[in-house]
C-alpha positions as CSV (number, residue, x, y, z in Angstrom):
1,M,0.0,0.0,0.0
2,Q,1.4,3.3,-1.0
3,S,1.1,5.9,1.8
4,N,2.3,9.3,0.9
5,Y,1.8,10.8,4.4
6,L,4.1,8.3,6.2
7,L,7.8,9.1,7.0
8,P,10.6,6.6,6.4
9,N,11.0,3.8,9.0
10,K,14.4,5.2,10.2
11,Y,12.5,8.1,12.0
12,K,10.7,5.7,14.3
13,T,13.8,5.2,16.5
14,I,14.4,8.9,16.8
15,G,10.7,9.3,17.6
16,W,10.7,6.7,20.4
17,L,13.8,8.4,21.9
18,L,12.1,11.9,21.8
19,L,8.8,10.6,23.1
20,I,10.3,8.7,26.0
21,L,12.6,11.5,27.0
22,G,9.7,14.0,26.7
23,I,7.4,11.9,28.9
24,I,10.0,11.4,31.5
25,A,10.8,15.1,31.5
26,G,7.1,15.9,31.7
27,V,6.5,13.6,34.7
28,I,9.4,15.3,36.5
29,F,8.0,18.7,35.6
30,I,4.6,17.8,36.9
31,V,6.1,16.3,40.1
32,N,7.9,19.6,40.7
33,G,4.6,21.5,40.5
34,Y,5.0,22.9,37.0
35,E,7.7,25.3,38.3
36,S,11.1,25.7,36.7
37,N,13.5,28.6,36.5
38,A,15.7,26.8,34.1
39,L,16.2,28.1,30.6
40,T,14.6,31.5,31.3
41,T,14.9,33.7,28.3
42,K,13.1,36.5,26.5
43,V,10.3,35.2,24.3
44,L,7.7,36.6,21.9
45,S,4.2,36.4,23.4
46,V,1.6,36.8,20.7
47,Y,-1.2,37.1,23.3
48,N,-1.2,37.2,27.1
49,G,-4.7,37.9,28.5
50,L,-3.4,37.6,32.0
51,N,-0.9,40.4,31.5
52,V,-3.2,43.3,31.1
53,T,-1.8,46.6,30.1
54,V,-2.2,49.9,31.9
55,N,-5.4,50.8,30.0
56,G,-7.0,47.5,31.0
57,K,-6.9,45.8,27.6
58,P,-5.3,42.4,26.9
59,S,-1.6,42.4,25.9
60,F,-0.6,41.5,22.3
61,F,2.8,40.9,20.8
62,N,5.1,41.5,23.8
63,I,8.6,40.3,24.6
64,E,8.5,38.6,28.0
65,E,10.8,36.7,30.3
66,N,9.7,33.0,30.5
67,S,11.1,29.6,31.3
68,I,10.8,27.6,28.1
69,V,11.1,24.2,29.8
70,D,7.4,23.4,29.5
71,E,7.4,24.4,25.8
72,L,10.4,22.2,25.1
73,I,8.9,19.2,26.8
74,T,5.6,19.7,24.9
75,I,7.5,20.0,21.6
76,T,9.5,16.9,22.4
77,I,6.5,14.8,23.2
78,I,4.5,16.0,20.1
79,I,7.4,15.6,17.6
80,G,8.4,12.2,19.1
81,G,4.8,11.0,19.0
82,L,4.3,12.1,15.5
83,L,7.5,10.4,14.4
84,V,6.5,7.2,16.1
85,G,2.9,7.2,15.0
86,F,3.5,8.2,11.4
87,S,6.7,6.4,10.4
88,K,6.4,3.4,8.2
89,E,6.8,-0.1,9.5
90,K,9.6,-2.3,8.1
91,I,6.9,-4.1,6.2
92,E,4.1,-1.7,5.3
93,D,1.3,-3.7,3.8
94,E,-2.5,-3.6,3.6
95,F,-2.9,-5.2,7.0
96,I,-0.7,-2.6,8.7
97,Y,-2.6,0.1,6.9
98,K,-5.8,-1.3,8.2
99,L,-4.4,-1.5,11.8
100,R,-3.1,2.1,11.5
101,K,-6.5,3.3,10.3
102,D,-8.5,1.4,12.9
103,S,-6.2,2.5,15.7
104,L,-6.5,6.1,14.7
105,V,-10.3,6.0,14.6
106,W,-10.4,4.1,18.0
107,A,-7.9,6.6,19.5
108,I,-10.1,9.6,18.5
109,I,-13.3,8.0,19.8
110,F,-11.7,6.8,23.0
111,N,-10.1,10.2,23.6
112,Y,-13.3,12.1,23.2
113,A,-15.2,9.6,25.4
114,V,-12.5,10.3,28.1
115,L,-12.9,14.0,27.5
116,L,-16.7,13.9,27.8
117,F,-16.4,11.9,31.1
118,A,-13.9,14.5,32.4
119,T,-16.2,17.4,31.4
120,V,-19.1,15.9,33.3
121,F,-17.2,14.8,36.4
122,I,-14.0,16.9,36.9
123,Y,-14.0,20.6,37.7
124,D,-11.9,23.7,38.3
125,L,-8.1,23.5,38.0
126,A,-8.2,19.6,37.8
127,Y,-10.2,20.0,34.6
128,F,-7.5,22.4,33.2
129,H,-5.0,19.6,33.9
130,V,-7.2,17.2,31.9
131,L,-7.2,19.7,29.0
132,V,-3.4,20.0,29.2
133,F,-3.0,16.2,29.1
134,N,-5.6,16.1,26.3
135,M,-3.0,17.7,23.9
136,F,-1.1,14.4,24.0
137,T,-3.7,11.7,24.6
138,P,-5.0,11.2,21.0
139,L,-1.5,10.6,19.8
140,L,-0.5,8.4,22.8
141,F,-3.8,6.4,22.5
142,F,-3.1,5.8,18.8
143,I,0.5,4.7,19.4
144,I,-0.5,2.3,22.3
145,R,-3.4,0.8,20.4
146,F,-1.5,0.4,17.1
147,N,1.4,-1.3,18.7
148,F,-0.9,-3.5,20.9
149,L,-2.8,-4.7,17.8
150,K,0.5,-5.2,15.9
151,L,1.9,-7.3,18.8
152,K,-1.4,-9.2,19.1
153,S,-1.4,-10.1,15.4
154,A,2.2,-11.1,15.5
155,S,1.5,-13.5,18.4
156,H,-1.4,-15.1,16.5
157,E,0.8,-15.7,13.5
158,E,3.3,-17.8,15.5
């Protein structure tokens, strides 16, 4: 099966490395209470509604001091997940294509079921945490489901 949107297989290893490092760094960041003074630098802020100007209007296009640790962790997890999820397998055939498609559909449905549950039963700042994690969960659910089905089918072949 010809898939134009998939990356070459060699990117999968780099993706796993980035994804695992990003998740470990993310867990450490969460355990430390989302606080870090490391890598503080001046950054362009397109919009900061929390930083209101003197006239009481929201602030647009400012240079601010910010620790970029959380942004780097987020970028690492997203890029790693995309490389893992959308790199070709060594043998990319119709069956793998079907597993990939089914896993993607399952991941989106499952993700939104979890999000609906959280919307109904989780409130305040805890709900904000759910939304933050929700940036990563569709990709992670897809990777977990796809690799689970791949392993399951390989064990049935033996």
